[in-house]
C-alpha positions as CSV (number, residue, x, y, z in Angstrom):
1,M,0.0,-0.1,-0.1
2,R,1.2,3.6,-0.8
3,L,1.0,6.3,2.0
4,I,0.4,9.9,0.9
5,V,1.1,12.5,3.5
6,R,1.6,16.2,3.8
7,P,5.3,16.8,4.5
8,D,5.1,18.6,7.7
9,F,6.1,17.4,11.1
10,D,2.6,15.9,11.8
11,G,2.6,14.2,8.5
12,L,5.9,12.5,9.1
13,V,4.8,11.2,12.5
14,C,1.6,10.0,10.9
15,A,3.8,8.0,8.5
16,L,5.9,6.5,11.4
17,F,2.7,5.4,13.1
18,L,0.9,4.1,10.0
19,K,3.9,2.1,9.0
20,K,3.3,0.1,12.2
21,I,-0.3,-0.5,11.4
22,F,-0.3,-1.1,7.6
23,R,2.1,-2.8,5.3
24,I,3.3,0.4,3.6
25,S,5.3,-0.1,0.4
26,A,6.1,3.5,-0.5
27,I,5.6,7.0,0.8
28,A,4.6,10.0,-1.4
29,Y,4.2,13.6,-0.4
30,S,1.6,16.1,-1.5
31,E,0.3,19.5,-0.5
32,P,-3.5,19.8,0.3
33,K,-4.2,21.9,-2.7
34,D,-2.9,19.3,-5.1
35,I,-5.3,16.7,-3.6
36,Q,-8.2,19.2,-3.6
37,D,-7.5,20.1,-7.3
38,G,-6.8,16.5,-8.4
39,V,-3.4,17.3,-9.5
40,F,-1.9,14.5,-7.4
41,P,-2.7,11.1,-8.8
42,V,-4.5,9.1,-6.0
43,Q,-4.9,5.4,-6.7
44,P,-7.1,2.7,-5.3
45,G,-5.3,1.2,-2.4
46,D,-3.7,4.4,-1.3
47,I,-3.8,5.7,2.2
48,I,-4.1,9.5,2.8
49,A,-3.0,11.2,6.1
50,N,-3.0,14.8,7.1
51,L,-4.5,15.8,3.9
52,P,-7.9,16.3,2.3
53,Y,-10.1,13.3,1.3
54,H,-9.9,11.8,-2.2
55,P,-12.6,9.3,-3.4
56,N,-9.9,7.0,-4.9
57,C,-8.2,6.3,-1.6
58,S,-8.8,3.2,0.5
59,W,-8.1,4.8,3.9
60,W,-8.1,8.4,5.1
61,F,-6.9,10.0,8.4
62,D,-7.3,13.7,8.9
63,H,-8.1,16.5,11.5
64,H,-8.6,19.7,9.4
65,A,-12.0,21.4,10.1
66,S,-12.4,22.8,6.6
67,N,-12.2,19.5,4.8
68,E,-15.4,18.0,3.3
69,I,-16.2,14.7,5.0
70,P,-17.6,11.9,3.0
71,D,-20.6,10.0,4.1
72,S,-18.7,6.8,4.3
73,F,-14.9,6.2,4.4
74,R,-12.5,3.8,6.0
75,G,-10.2,5.6,8.5
76,L,-10.6,8.4,11.0
77,F,-11.6,12.0,11.0
78,E,-11.8,14.2,14.0
79,I,-11.1,17.8,14.8
80,A,-8.0,17.6,16.9
81,P,-4.5,19.1,17.4
82,S,-2.8,16.7,15.2
83,A,-3.6,13.8,12.7
84,A,-0.8,11.7,14.3
85,G,-2.5,12.2,17.7
86,L,-5.9,10.6,16.4
87,I,-4.0,7.7,14.9
88,W,-2.1,7.1,18.0
89,K,-5.2,7.2,20.3
90,A,-7.2,5.0,18.0
91,Y,-4.7,2.3,17.4
92,K,-2.3,2.2,20.4
93,D,-4.2,-0.6,22.2
94,Q,-4.6,-2.7,19.0
95,F,-0.9,-2.2,18.2
96,P,1.0,-2.1,21.4
97,K,4.2,-1.0,19.8
98,L,2.5,2.5,19.4
99,Q,2.2,2.9,23.2
100,A,5.8,3.8,23.6
101,F,5.3,6.9,21.5
102,S,3.1,8.9,23.9
103,Y,5.7,11.6,24.4
104,L,6.3,12.1,20.6
105,T,2.4,12.2,20.2
106,E,2.1,14.9,22.9
107,Q,4.8,16.9,21.2
108,T,3.3,16.6,17.8
109,D,-0.1,17.8,19.2
110,I,1.8,20.9,20.7
111,I,3.7,21.6,17.4
112,D,0.8,21.1,14.9
113,G,-1.8,22.7,17.3
114,A,0.6,25.7,17.7
115,L,0.4,25.4,21.5
116,L,3.7,27.1,22.0
117,S,4.9,29.6,24.3
118,K,7.0,32.8,23.4
119,D,10.0,31.0,24.8
120,D,9.3,27.9,22.6
121,I,9.4,30.3,19.6
122,L,12.5,32.1,20.6
123,N,14.5,29.3,22.0
124,P,13.0,26.0,20.6
125,Q,14.1,22.7,22.1
126,G,13.6,19.0,21.6
127,Y,11.0,17.9,19.0
128,V,9.9,21.5,18.7
129,L,13.4,22.4,17.4
130,L,13.4,19.4,15.2
131,S,10.1,20.5,13.6
132,M,11.7,23.7,12.5
133,T,13.9,21.8,10.1
134,V,10.8,20.3,8.4
135,V,9.8,22.8,5.8
136,P,7.3,21.5,3.0
137,S,8.6,22.3,-0.3
138,H,6.5,22.3,-3.4
139,D,9.1,20.6,-5.6
140,L,9.8,17.8,-3.1
141,A,13.5,18.9,-2.8
142,D,13.6,17.6,0.8
143,A,11.9,14.2,0.2
144,D,15.0,12.3,1.1
145,Y,15.2,14.2,4.4
146,W,11.6,13.4,5.2
147,D,12.1,9.8,4.5
148,Y,15.1,9.9,6.8
149,L,13.3,11.4,9.7
150,I,10.4,9.1,9.4
151,D,12.9,6.2,10.1
152,L,14.8,8.1,12.6
153,L,11.9,9.0,14.7
154,D,11.3,5.3,15.3
155,V,14.4,5.5,17.7
156,N,11.8,7.1,20.0
157,D,14.5,9.2,21.9
158,V,14.6,12.9,21.3
159,D,18.2,13.2,22.4
160,L,19.4,10.6,20.0
161,V,17.3,12.0,17.2
162,L,18.7,15.4,17.7
163,A,22.3,14.1,17.9
164,D,22.0,12.2,14.6
165,P,24.3,14.0,12.1
166,V,21.6,14.6,9.5
167,P,19.2,16.7,11.6
168,A,22.1,18.1,13.6
169,E,23.3,19.8,10.4
170,R,19.9,21.1,9.6
171,I,19.6,22.4,13.3
172,R,23.0,24.1,13.0
173,K,22.0,25.9,9.8
174,F,18.7,26.9,11.4
175,K,20.5,28.4,14.4
176,D,23.1,30.1,12.2
177,G,20.5,31.6,9.9
178,K,18.3,32.8,12.8
179,D,19.5,36.4,12.8
180,E,19.4,36.7,9.0
181,F,15.9,35.2,8.9
182,E,14.7,37.7,11.6
183,S,16.1,40.6,9.5
184,V,14.4,39.4,6.3
185,L,11.1,38.9,8.3
186,K,11.2,42.4,9.6
187,Q,12.1,43.9,6.2
188,S,9.2,42.0,4.4
189,S,6.5,42.4,7.0
190,I,4.0,45.2,7.6
191,M,1.1,45.7,9.9
192,N,-2.3,46.3,8.3
193,G,-4.8,46.7,11.1
194,K,-4.9,43.5,13.1
195,V,-3.0,41.7,10.4
196,V,0.7,41.4,9.8
197,V,1.4,40.8,6.1
198,T,4.8,39.2,5.1
199,D,5.7,39.4,1.5
200,F,8.4,36.9,0.6
201,L,7.8,37.1,-3.2
202,S,10.8,39.4,-4.0
203,N,13.0,38.5,-0.9
204,P,12.4,34.8,0.1
205,P,14.3,33.5,3.1
206,E,16.4,30.3,3.0
207,D,14.1,27.4,3.9
208,F,16.5,26.1,6.6
209,S,16.1,29.3,8.6
210,L,12.3,29.4,8.7
211,N,10.5,29.8,11.9
212,R,6.9,30.3,11.1
213,F,6.0,31.4,14.5
214,L,8.6,34.1,14.9
215,V,6.5,36.8,13.3
216,Y,4.2,36.8,16.4
217,A,7.1,37.4,18.8
218,L,8.3,40.3,16.5
219,F,4.8,41.7,16.0
220,P,3.0,41.0,19.4
221,E,0.1,43.4,18.5
222,S,-0.9,41.2,15.5
223,E,-3.8,38.9,15.7
224,V,-3.4,37.1,12.3
225,S,-0.4,36.6,9.9
226,I,-0.6,36.4,6.2
227,T,2.4,35.2,4.3
228,L,3.0,35.2,0.6
229,T,5.4,32.8,-1.0
230,R,6.3,32.1,-4.5
231,M,5.7,28.5,-5.8
232,T,8.9,27.8,-7.7
233,D,7.5,24.7,-9.3
234,K,4.3,26.3,-10.4
235,P,5.2,29.6,-12.1
236,G,2.7,32.5,-11.6
237,L,1.2,30.9,-8.5
238,V,1.5,32.4,-4.9
239,K,0.9,30.4,-1.7
240,V,-1.0,32.5,0.7
241,S,-0.6,31.2,4.3
242,V,-2.8,32.5,7.0
243,A,-2.6,31.8,10.7
244,K,-3.8,33.3,13.9
245,S,-1.3,34.6,16.4
246,I,-0.4,31.9,19.0
247,L,0.5,34.7,21.5
248,N,-2.5,37.0,21.0
249,R,-5.4,34.5,20.6
250,I,-8.3,36.9,20.3
251,N,-9.4,36.8,16.5
252,E,-12.4,34.7,16.3
253,L,-12.7,34.2,12.5
254,H,-12.2,30.5,11.4
255,V,-9.2,30.5,9.1
256,G,-9.9,27.2,7.4
257,F,-13.6,28.1,6.6
258,T,-12.6,31.7,5.4
259,L,-10.0,30.3,3.1
260,R,-12.4,27.8,1.5
261,E,-13.9,31.0,0.0
262,F,-10.6,31.6,-1.7
263,G,-10.1,28.0,-2.9
264,G,-8.2,26.7,0.2
265,G,-8.7,25.5,3.7
266,G,-7.2,24.4,6.9
267,H,-7.9,24.5,10.6
268,S,-9.6,27.1,12.8
269,G,-6.2,28.7,13.4
270,A,-4.3,28.1,10.3
271,G,-4.6,27.3,6.7
272,S,-3.5,28.1,3.1
273,T,-4.5,28.7,-0.5
274,R,-3.0,29.3,-3.8
275,I,-3.9,32.2,-6.2
276,T,-2.3,33.5,-9.4
277,E,0.0,36.4,-9.0
278,T,-2.3,38.5,-11.1
279,Q,-5.2,37.8,-8.6
280,L,-3.1,39.0,-5.7
281,P,-3.9,42.7,-6.0
282,E,-7.6,42.0,-5.8
283,L,-7.9,39.1,-3.4
284,L,-5.3,40.1,-0.7
285,P,-7.2,43.2,0.4
286,K,-10.4,41.2,0.6
287,L,-8.7,38.7,2.8
288,I,-7.1,41.3,5.0
289,S,-10.4,43.0,5.4
290,R,-12.3,39.8,6.4
291,F,-9.8,39.3,9.5
292,N,-9.7,43.1,10.3
293,L,-13.4,43.1,10.6
294,A,-13.6,40.0,12.9
C-alpha cells in the first residue's frame, strides 16, 4: 500500500505510526491543494493522512476542520491538534508498539496545534526544534530528508534524534540563519490593522532558517499573519498562508472556513490557499479586510 502524507512534522509522525499499522510499500508527499484540485494522482489502495479526502483512496486519516467529510470512508476524521494524535489514540491498544510513543504524540499535538509559548518560539528545544527543520517544499526537494526522519523518529529518543548528524546539520543551519531570517522577516512584514502581512515574493528566506511562529514574537500586536511565498515549481502561483497569532489569541474568525472561499482550507487557526500572481492585488485586500472586521 502507498501512503500519501503532507510533508510537515505531523505528516511525518503519521507516516511513522501508519507504517506500524499497515504494510506500507512506498511513501509519497503532497500539498493539500494538489489533492483538492486533483493534481496529485491518488490510486485505489492508497492511504491518505493529514490531507484532504480523495474518493480514490482506500483509507483516510485527517483532522482539518475545513475538509469535506464523505458520508462513508475507512479511516478516521476528528477535529484535533494533530492527525498523528488521532491515529495514536485510535490504534495504540490494538498495536502495542505504538504505546511507547506517547511523548512524541504529545509533542506533535503541541507543534501542529501551535500550542507554543513565546520561549518555545525564541528558544525551541527537543521535538519543537526538530520540527523547525521540516519545511514543506512544493518541488519535493527535501523528500530524502523527510524519508530519513520518518525512520529516525522510530528511535523514540529525542536526544538521540537530535544528535544524529543529518538533523544536527539542519539544526546548525537553522540556528546560524536565525539572525538573517529575523532581519528578512522584519524587512518583508508590515502591519495592516490587526493583520501582519509578510511578502516573501521578492525576498524569500532560506528554507532552513524558517520559523513560522517568529512573526508573532516580533509583532506582538498582530492577531493574524498572512504570508506570501512564490511557488517555484508552479510559475505564476502564490501560496497564501494564513494563521492566527499563538501569542495573541483573540481573533474569532475561522481561518480554514474563510480560506475555503478563496479556494483553500485548513484549521480554525491556520490554513492556506493558492492564487495567481495576477489575482493578488484584488484578493489580498479582501482577505485582510475579513480578518480586520472579525
